[in-house]
N, C-alpha and C positions, 0 to 999 in steps of 0.2 A: 420661770420667766413666763411675762403676758407677753403674747405675739399676736400679730393682726397680718393675716394673709391676703391680699386684696387679689383677685380671680379668683376662680376655682374651676380652671382649665386642668388641661393634662398634670402641667407643673403645680400650679398655686394649690390645686386639693390632693393629691400625693404628699406634698411639703406638709400642708396642713394637716393631713391625719396621722402621717409619722411625727412631726414635731409634738403632738400631744401624744404619741405612745411611748414618745422619748421621756414622758410626764411635764410638759411644757402645758399651762391654758392657753390656747388656740383659739382664735375666732377668724372665720371664714367670710371675705365677703364680696360677694358679686351684687351687679346691677340688674341680673336676671330672676325677677321673682319667683317664677316657676320652679327653675335651678334650685333657688335656696330653700322654697320649700321643699322640696322632693329630697333633697341632702337634708332638712330639719327631720324628715321621716326614716331618714338610716338608707335613702336608695342613694346609689349612684348613678350618676347620667352616663357615666363614660366605663366600658370593659376594660380592667386592668386589676388582672388575678392577685387577689387578699385585700384589695384596695377596700371591698364594701365590706369586709368583716374589721376592718381598721376603723371605718368610720361609726359602725354601730355599737363596739366596745367603746369608743371614747366619748358618742354622746353618751352612753349609758352611766359613763363616770364624769360627766361634765367638765371634762377637760377639753371637747371641742364642741363648737357652737356656730353656726351658720346666721347669716342677715344682712341685708339691702342697706343698711343704714351706716355708712361709713363713719359719721361725725360721733356715734353715741359709741361705737366700738374703737375708736382713739382713746377711751378714759383708760388712765394707768398702765396702757400697751407699752412695752420697754422699744421693741424692733416691730417695723414694719416692713412686710416683703411686699415688693410689687410682681406679681406672676400675672400680667395681662397681656396680653397678644400683642405679639409685633408683626401684622404678616404682610406682604411684601407691599411695597407701595409704587409709586412712579420709578423707572428705571431700576427694577427690582432691591430697592433700597426699602430697609425696614420702614414701617412706618410708626412712627413712636408717639404719636398723639395720646394713646392710651396710658402709655407711662409718663407722658408729661402733666396728663389732669389728675393723675392718682398723686404726683409729686406735689403740684400745686393744689389740688384739695387738701392735702395732709397739712401742707403748710398754712392754708389760711384757718384748719379747724383745731388743729392741737393746741393743748394750752399747756405743755410741758416737753421739756428734752427726751428725744427719742432716738433711735436709729434709721436709717431708712436706707432700704437693700433692695436692690433691682436683683432680681433671680431671675425677669424675663430676659433671654436671648436678644443683647444689644447691641451696635458697632460703638467700636472705640469713640472715645468723648462723650456719651452720652450720661455717664454720672456727672461729669465737670456739666453738662448743660442742665441738669437735674438740681445740682446744687447751688448754681447761680437764679435758676428760678425761684428755687425754695430760699435764699437768702435775701433775695429781692422784696420777696411778701413778708418775711418775716420782720424785715427792716421796715417796711410798709404800715406793719402793725404795730411796730415800736415794741416788740420783745426781746426779755434778753437772752434768751437762750438761743441755742444752735441745733441745725440738723446736721450732722454729716450724713453723707452719702457711703455706700458701700456697694461694692460689685460682689455676688455670691454665685456665679452659673452656676446652672444644674446641669449633670451629666446623665441622664436618664435614659432608659431603653423602653420603649412601650412594651408591655406585656412582659417585663421585668423592672418596674417602676419603683415598687414597695422595697424590694432586696436591694436595689441600686440605692436609695435613700438610706435607710436603713445600716446597711453594710458597703459603701461606695469605696472605689478605689481611691479616693481622694477627696479633701473638699477644698475648693479654691477661696481664697478670700483676698480682695482686694481691698487695701484700705490707703488712704494716704496721708498718714501724720495724726489721725487723732486715735490716741491711745485709749480713750475709752471705749470708741467703738471697736477696737479692737479687743477689749478687755470683755465686752459684751458677747460678740462673737464667737470669742472664746467658751466662755460658759455655756453660751446655745450649744454649743457642737459636745461639750463634755461626756454625757454619756456615749458617743462614737467615738471620740479621738479615746478617751479610757480604754477600750479594746483594742488599741492599736491601729486606728485610721487615720493616716497624715490630714493632717490641716497644715496646708500649704499657703504662707501669706506672701502676697506681693501687690505691687501697687495698681490702685484703680484700673490703669489703661490697660495693664496686662493681661490682668484677671476678663476684663471685656475680649480681648485676642484671644484668649485660650480656648473659649468656646468654640467659635468660627473655626480656630485653625484644628483643633481636634476633631472635629465635624467633617471639615473638608480633607484632613486626612486621611480619614476614615472611606469617605467617598471614593479617594482617590485610589485607594489599597483596591475599591472594588470595581472601579473602571477598568484600571490597570489589568488586574486576570481577568476580566470582560474582554478587555483588546488583545488578550493572548488566546482568548476563547477559540476567537474567530481564526486566526493562525492556526490552532489546532484542528480546527472543523477542516481546514484548506489542505491538510498535510497530514492527514490520519492520527494526530495527535491526541494523549486523551487528558484534557484538561483538570481533572481530580489527581493525577499522577505527578502533573505538572505541579500543582499545587502543594501538593504533599512536600515534593522535594525544596521546594523554596519555602514550605513555613515549619521546617524541620531547622532551619537555619534559625537561633535563637535572634538573630538580629533584626530575623523579618516578623517571624512567629505565624500562625499559621490561620488566627483570626481573621474574618473579614475578606480570604480569598478562596471565597466560595462563588465561582460564577454562576450567573444566571440573567433574567431580565432588566437588571438593573435596579438602583435604590429610588426608592420612592420617600411617603412619608411626612411628617410636619417639618421635620429639621433638616436630613441633608440639602435636598433641593432647594428650600429657601435660603439656608444659612450658606451655601456655595454659593448661589448668585448674589447674595447679601456681601459677602465677603467679597465677591470680584466687583462691587457696586464701589465698597470701600477703598478697594485698589485703585481703581478709577478716579476717584476721587481726590486720593494722595499722589496718583500720578504713581504708582508702583504696577510694574509690570508683574501680571498673574498667570502666567502663561502655562503652567500646570494645572491650574485651578480651571484655567478654560477647557480647558484638554479634558478633564476630570467631567465639565458637564457637557460639551459634546460627543465622548463618547459614551455617556451614559445614555442620552437620546437616540444614539446612533442603534446601542445594544437591544432597545425596545424594538425600535423599528424594524430592526432587521429579522429577528425570530418573530414579529407580528406579519411579515410580508411572507415570509417562509412557510407561516402558517394557512394563510389565506389563500398563497398560491397553490399548495397541498390541498386545500378542501375540493371536493366535486362541488357543482351547481347546487345551489337550494339547499346547501347541507344543515342535518340537527347537529348542534354544536354544544357539548357541556362542559360548562366552567366550574371549575373547583377551586374556590379561593377567589376572595373580592377584597380584602383589604391588603393594605397594603404590604404587609409580614403578618406570619402568627400573635397569637394571646394577643390580639387588640381588635377593636372594629373601627379603628382610625383607616379614612377612604383617602385621606390626603394624598394627592399623587399616585393612588393606587392606581398600577396598569389597566384592572379592570376598565377604567372611567374611557381609556383609550381605545380597549381591544373591541369590545363588546358595541359600541355604538357602530365601529366598522364594519363588525360580523353582519349585523340589522341593516346599515345600508348596501351591504353586497349582496342582501337578498336571502340571506341564510337565520334560521330559528337558533335562540340561544335558552337554554337552562341551565339555572345556577346554583349551586350551593357554597356557604360560608358559614363555619360554627358560628361565627359572632356579630359578623355585618350584615347579617340581612336585610334589618329592619333601618339601619342606618343609610344603607345602600341605595333602599327604594327609590327614594325623592331624588337620585343623583343619577341613575341608569334610564334608558328610554323605557316607553310606558311598555314596549312590547318584548322586554326580558321576562320571562318565566321564571320566579323564584318558588323554587322545588323543597320538600322540609326535611329532606337528607340527601346523602351523596350519593345514595344508591339510584334513587329515582331520578338525578340528574342524569344519569347517561343512559337510561333506558331508552333506546331505538338510537341512540346517537350516530352519526358517520364520526363525528371525531371527537375527543375530551381535552381538553388543555387545563395544565395543573397552570395556575398563577400562584399560589400560595402556600408553603409548604407546611400547614398543617400537620401535627401529629397523627391526625386521623385519616390523612391522606397515604401516609406512609404505612399503614398497615393493613390497608384492604388486601382482598384475594384478588388479584389480577384475573386469575382463571373465571370468576363469579362474572368481573365487570365486562371482559371480553364477550360474557356470553349473554350479556345484556344490550350488548352494542349493536347496531346493524353494521358500522363500518369496523375499522382497524386504527384509525391515527391516534396518539398517541403524542402528544406535544408536551414535553415536561419542560416548562420555565423554570425551576428550580433544582431541576438533576438531581430529582428526589429517587428517582427509580435505576436498578441496573440492567442496559438494557437488554444482555440476556436473558435475565427473568421474565421483561415484556415480550420479548420476542419468543420465547419458550412456550407463551400462551396462544401466540397467532395475533398479537396486536404489533403494529409498525411503530417504531420508536424515534422520537427525534431531540434530543435534549439540547443541551449547550456545549460546545467544545469537547463532545465525546462520540466516538464512534459509533453509527448508529446506520441502522436497514433505510433512513431515508436522507 
């Protein structure tokens, strides 16, 4: 099939590269000429394991191309995916201007029947609005063909986006009655459904809600275990044991029951708030989701407050991890963006290291932040170390060596990476989340 993907961010670029890998002819479209030139040269603008290899291989096979010219890209295309950004707008509602611009541009310029697919995360009712705008333009143009609008939300985890696309838990497609659109989407995903991955059909409205509901539920699991972690700290219980005892119940499951400093990134914070805004719009009580958001903010603040309180005056602080999670350079809603300015404002000095997010984070953090070449140099002469991102590199460090490099002894573990006894055995003072410790 011949496919166009408009928008080459996380969702669009991964989708384009993976569709090409599945044997389709794909053209990626973006208004950013520098990004397009970078992609044409085989370089990925984002850090995502396995992605650049896919881009290079499919550029060489000529199944994948990139352009800034939407009009020329529409020639002979069967399906157009809209994968543009839907950032928070007024009142945390999703800003849909880019989505509507793509829909209107396609309707204005296409000269044959196509399927228009919303891949971006959009609130319920967006597909209907897109369809109305498209139908009006086609009517004004006096053309006979139609452009059905389909919802096909993504469920990608940053750091695992390529395998999540190639081997998904499920593929959700929302189609409202157009049999040709259903047939085309079925053909598109046949390479994946052939290996047993389920393609789940539903209405467009249901598909639009599924993405928000899924992310809000996972965020709620995180906030729930973080709420219990505070009770653990005050009673001497161990949140790891509690999570294990809960997670072994197959009705609950152990995933997303890891206590920490809360969720961040491009999806959970945005989608939770957007779902709250949608609930308000439709006068639906979203009390559980409201609590999820509130607990997430509290979890981060209480851990940071404890860290700031424990520091000596004018402390030298080492920060391990800047991105919101490992295996990505995404800094959106990352805890480091909140903590580092607070540390500097309080008169402390800060040295940081992250395996992937150093360059991306430099323009986002205060100029006083010292960026180090490795994790070892970051802790040299430090009074305290705080771990904000659970990169595998940090899991395997020699704690005795780290203690020998530090001037102080504070280790604040924002992701419960380490065992307190192992940390304290080398002379460090440990503070995790929901775990009995020496501080």
